[in-house]
N, C-alpha and C positions, 0 to 999 in steps of 0.2 A: 371191270377195271382189273380185278385180280386175274381173271382169264387171260386178258391181253398180257399183262405184265408177265405171267407164266409163260406164254408162248414166246414173248421176246428173250426171256432168260434161257428157255430151251433152245431157240436159235443161236443165241450167244455161245452157249455151252458146246454146239456142235462145231467139229473141226472139218473144213471142206473136204479133205481127201478120205475121211473115214467116218461118213456119216452115222453108219449102223452101229459102230462102237460108242459114238457120242450119245446116241439115243439111249443107250443102256446106263450111262454115267448120271450119277446125281448132279445137280448144278453145283458148281464150285462158287465159294464165297465172292470171289471176283466177278463171277457172271450174275450174281443177285442184285436185284433192284430194291432189296428191302431197305436200306438206308435212304435211299431217294424217295421212295414210296412213304417211308415214316416221315419224313420231312415235308413230303407233299401234303400228308394229313394235317400237320401243324399249320400250313400255310392256308389251307382251306378251312380250317376251325377258325383261324385268326381273322379270316374273311367274312365267316358267317358262322356264328356259334351254334346255330341250329342246324348244322350240316350233319344229320344222323349218319349219312353214309360214310363220312370222314372218321366219325368217332368210332362206328363199327369197323371199319378197316384197320383203324390204329390198333384195337383190341385184337384184331386177327393177326396183325404184324409183330406185335410185342413178343410172342415166345420164338418167332423165327429170329427176329433181331437180337435177342438175349444169346440164342445158340450160335449165329454168326460172329457175335462179337466175343464169344467165350467168357461171358460176363461171369465174374466171381460174386460172391455175397454182398461185397461192398457195392459194386457196380449195380446190382439187381436192386439193392435198398435205395440208391440214389435214384435210378429209374422210377421206382414205386414212388418215392418223395416227389419227384418231379412232376410226375402224373397226378398226385393228389394237389399239388399247387396249382397245376393247370386247371384241373376240374373245379376245384374251390373257386378260383378266381372266376370262372365261367359262371358258377351257380350264383356267387354274389352279384354278377352282371344281370342274370335273368334266371331267378329261382323257379319260374313257371314253365321252363322249356324242358319237355319230357324227354328229349334226347340226352341232355346232360345228366339226368338221374339214371338213365340206363348205364352210361358209362361210370358214373360214380358206384353204382352197384356193381358193376364188374370189378372195380378195384377193391370194393369192401369184400366181395367173394374171395379175394386174395388173402385176406386175413383169416378166414375160416380154416380150421383144422380139418374139417370135412372135405374141403376142396382137395383134388388130387394134387400131390406135391409137383406132378408133371405141368399142371396147369398154372400153378402159383408163380408170380414173379420172383418172390423170395421163398423158396421152398423150405428153407430150414429156419423159419423164424420162431423164436422162442415165445412163449406165452407172455412173458413180460413186455415184449415188443409189440405183441398183438394188442395187448391192453392199452400201451401207450397210444397206439394208432386210433383205437376205439375212443379212448378219452379225448383225443384231439378232434375228432369228427363229430362226436357228440356234443362238445363244447361249440363248434363252428355251426352246427345244425341248430342248437338251441338259439345262438346268437342270431342267426338268419330269421328265426320265427319272431324276434322282436319287432322287425319291420315288415314281416310279411305273415301275419297270423292267418290269413286266407289261402295259403298255398298248401294244397293238399299233398304235394310231393314230400315236402318237409316231414310232415306227420308220417306219411307212408313209410319213408326212410327210417326215422326214429323208431317205429313200430317194428320194421322189418329186422334191423340190426340189434334190437334189444336182446332177443333170444339168444344169438350167437354170442353177444358180450356176456350175458349171464353165464352161458356154459363155460366160458373160459376164465371167468373173474368172480369166484365164489364170494369174495369180500367186496361186492358191488358198492361203488360210491357215486356212480354217475346217473343211475336211473332209478326213481322211486317208484313204486307201485301207483302212487296218486298220479305221477306224471304219466305214467303209460295209460292209466285209465283217462285222463284228459286228452291225450293224443288219440286214442281210440274214439272217444265221444267227438272230437273235432273232425276226424275222418268220416264218421257217420254223417255229420251235417255237411261237409264240403263235398262228398262223393256219395250221394244217398243211392245211387244205382248199384253200388257195391257193398251197400250195408249188409253186415254179417259175413262178409268175406273173412 
């Protein structure tokens, strides 16, 4: 789909009287289909939460979308908040769906200072705001565990995000060593093929 859209955008950017010059130009925002493609991913996700291709295409579109919108820090933060709201609603609907966890992981990598600032939705996020996002996500994930103690994806998410959280928050309040040990034990039981990972 991305290849077809790129071809359509390239054709739209070309002027009939001077094709060779148009070939050398980068697509102008008015020739871009990024906004409509982003809306299309939303439509497809609402039709079927398990549409991995729509989630994947969405994360591919976000950097281009932000660039074309000339998004400032406030607009970038709003987009990140909206995406977290979308994925958390989806995860509460079906926490066993692997495609949803991949997208959630993409959003969580945006919080890591190790992620290149060019790849982050909010490149200039302060540690205080990172901690707030982590705190919110840990609370939501722990809440999900109340009803789905047999879902390996929740444990895997908690275990995966804990080291990043501990690195940015020296005064850790959300994760105890006991909890982390319990999550790892649960993962061993729920996913024995990957024991020791």
